[in-house]
N, C-alpha and C positions, 0 to 999 in steps of 0.2 A: 787895924787895917783900913785903908781908905781906897775905895774903888771909883775910878773915873772912866768915862768913855770918850774917846777922841777919834780922830781920823788921820790916816796917812795916805798920801797919793800912791797909786800903783806905779810900777816902774815906767809905764808908758803914759802916765797921767790920764788914762782913760776911765779910771774908777777911783772913787774915794773909799778906802778900805776902813771899815769900822773896827776900832781897836779898843779893847778893854784892858786897863792897867790897874793892878792892885799893888799898893805900896805899904811897906811896914812902917811902924811908928818910929823906929830908930834908923840908923845909917844902913843902907842896903849894901850887901856884899856880892850880889849877883842878880842877873835878870834871867828869868825862865820864860821862854816864849813857847807856848803850846800851839801846835798847828793841827787844825781839824782834818779828819779824813773825809771820805765821800759821804754825802747826805748828812753831814754833821756841821754844827755851827759852834762858835766860841763859847756859848753858854754852858756847854757840857763840862767845862773845866772849872767853873767857878767854885764848885764844892771843894776843890782841892787847894784853892788859893790860901785859905787861912793857915793851913798846915805849914806852907812854905814862908808866908809873910811872918809868921811867928818865929821863924828861923832867919829872919832878916834878908829874905829874897824878894825882889820885885817879881810879880807874876803878870804875864800879859798873854793875850790871845787875840786873834782877829778872824773876821769872816772873809773867806776867799772872795775874790771878784765874782759878782753875780750870784752870791749866796747870802743868806742871813740879812744883815743890815748894810751890806756892801753892794746895794742894788740901786740903780737910778730910777727905774720904774718897774711896775709889777711884771710886765711881759718879759722883762730881761732876766728874771730869775732862772738860774741854770745856764746862763750864757756867759762865757768867759772873755768875749771880745774877739777881734780878728785873729790875733795870735795868742790864743788862750793858753796853749801848752807851754810856751815860753813865759808868758805872763805869770802863771801860777808859780813858777820856779823863781823868777826874778823878784816877785812880790815879797818873798821871804827876806831877801836882802834889803828891799825897800823898807819893810817894817822894822827890821833890826836897826837900820840906819836912823830911822825916825825916832825910835825909842832911845838909842844911844846918844842922839843929839840932845835929848831931854835929860838923860842921866849919864853925863859924860864920864868916861873912864871906868865904867862898871862892866865886867865881863858878862857875856851873854851865853846862855845855854839854850838848846833847842830840844823840845819834846814833841815827837810826832805820834799820832795814832792812825792805825788803819792805812789808807791809801796815801797819806801824807809822807809815808816812808819813801815812796818812789819820787816824790817831789824833792825830798831832802837829799836823796842820793844824787840826783841831777844837780842840786844846789852845790854839792861838794866839789863838782868839777872845777869851779872857779873860786869858791868862797870858804874852803875849809879852814882858812886862817882867820875868818871873821867871827868864829865861835870858839868857846872854851871846850865844849863837849856836846855830844849828841846822844839823846835817849830815844829809842824806838819802841813803842808799846804796841804789841800785836801787829807787827808790820805786814804789809802785803808785798809779795815778791812778784817776779815776772810770771804771771799766771798763764796757763795753757791757752792756746788759741788767741793769744794777744794780737799777733800779726794779722790773722784772718779777720778778727773782729774789728780791728783798726781799719782795714781796707774796706770792709762792708760799711762801717759808719762814715768813712770818708765819702763814699759814693752817695749814701743816703742823705748826708748833710748838704750835698751839692744840689740835689733835686727837690729838697723840701725848703720851706721858708726859714729865714734866719732864726726866728724864735719858736719854731715848731718843736713840740715836746711829744714824744711817743712813750706811752705807758709800757708798751711791749718792749721796746728797746732798753728802757730804764730797768725793767725787771730782768731782762736778759743779761745786761751788764752786771747788775748786782749778783745774779746767780753765778756768773763766770768768775767774779772776783771773790765773793764770800762763800761760794759753793752751797748756797741754800736759797730756798724760795722766801719771798717776803710778801705779806698780805697787803701792806700799805707802806708807801715811802713818804717821808716828811715833805719832800718836794721833788720835782722832776728836773733833770738836766735837758737842755735842748739837744737835738741830734748832733749839732756841731760841738756842743760841750762834751758829750760822750766821746766823740772822736778825739777831742783834745786830751781828755783823761787817758784814753788809750795811748795817745802819742807820748804822754809823759813817761809811761813805762817803756815804750819803744825807743825813745831817745837815749835811754841809759846806755845802750850798747851801739846805737846807730847814729848818734849825732853828738859831736863835740868830744874833746879829749879831757882826761882827768889830769890836772896839773897839781899833783899832790904836794902841798906845802907842809902838811902835817900828817905824815903816814902813821904817827903815833897818837893821832887825835883820839881821846877817850870816847868810846862808843858803848852804850848800854842797850841790850836787846832783851825785852821782857815778853814772855809767851805763856799763855795759860794752857794747862794740860787738857782742859775741857773745851778748848777752842777747836771748832771743826776744821780750821785751816792752820793749825799749829805748825804744820810743815813749812809754811811760808817763812817763819822766823829763822829756821835753820838755813833755808835757801837764801835769805837776806844776809846772814852771817857769811855764807860761802861767797856770795856776790861781792860783799865788801872786802873779803880776803883776796878775791880775784883782782879787784881794783887796786889793792895795795895797802889797805888798812890792817893794822896788826894788833892794835890795843882794844880788843873787843871783849866785853863782859856779858856773858849770856846767862839769863836766869829763867828757870821754869817755875811756874806757880801751880801746885797740884790741884787747887780748887778754882783756878782762874779760868774765866771764859774769854771770849774775844774782847768784850768790854771790860778790860781789867780794872779800869778806874771806877767801875761801878760793881765790881765783883766782891765776893766774900774776902778776898785777900788784898783789898785796896789798901788797908793800913800797912801791911807788910811791904807792898809796892812803894808807897810813899816814903816809908822809912829807907828802903833800899835806894830810891832816887835821891833822897837827901844826902845819904852817905856818899853816893856817886858824885853829886855836885860838889860837896864839901871837899872830897879828895882831889877833885879836878881844879879847884881854885888855885 
């Protein structure tokens, strides 16, 4: 396995996105793009790369605009840009396009964790024919009070400076999404960034239409029985069914937590994902 770090321009050219790509020694048969959730960066996936590269898959991940190494200056951490809600979604396509230009003709799979599920569902509105299959690990669904929190953060982001970060509102957002308190966050989103994250969820039903080109797109949903928000996985399946997707494989992991890729059943999950990708080729 060889690991390189490169960059890809965001869809609006406002950010250079930091991308890590791991390649197998032989001829690759697919590209797996891992998309981080909230308060996550691409490094969390690297422990899983070797498993898939040994099976001739290219593995890649990137830091969202304004997070990790996709940051232009320190004050910008947690800021997604002027139209961050759209940018987070369109950047998925931009990264896929950049990788497939480098590895032409190789099919691409997406793996999301946590809040990236909401970005991916929006992504499907226009681009479900650009990927071979989609896997969602511990997905977040449309959580309660989303509309109210979005409106509050929209107002707060207007009356506070562009890069202002509130520890209180970050903790409140985390609690609403993950339904648990957190003692310390790895970084903070700006108030505008939190508004954009809420907007990503709001947009699913309130902005843009779904042009289903592949209603039989293979979709894999993994949920841990010990996840405090395991009900989100079933709600995500229902939401995708409502949109029109029919080919959904739902798996429960008895010892799995929300961080399934770091849980006791990681090996079983990786095996199931490999089988899912292989059958989807």
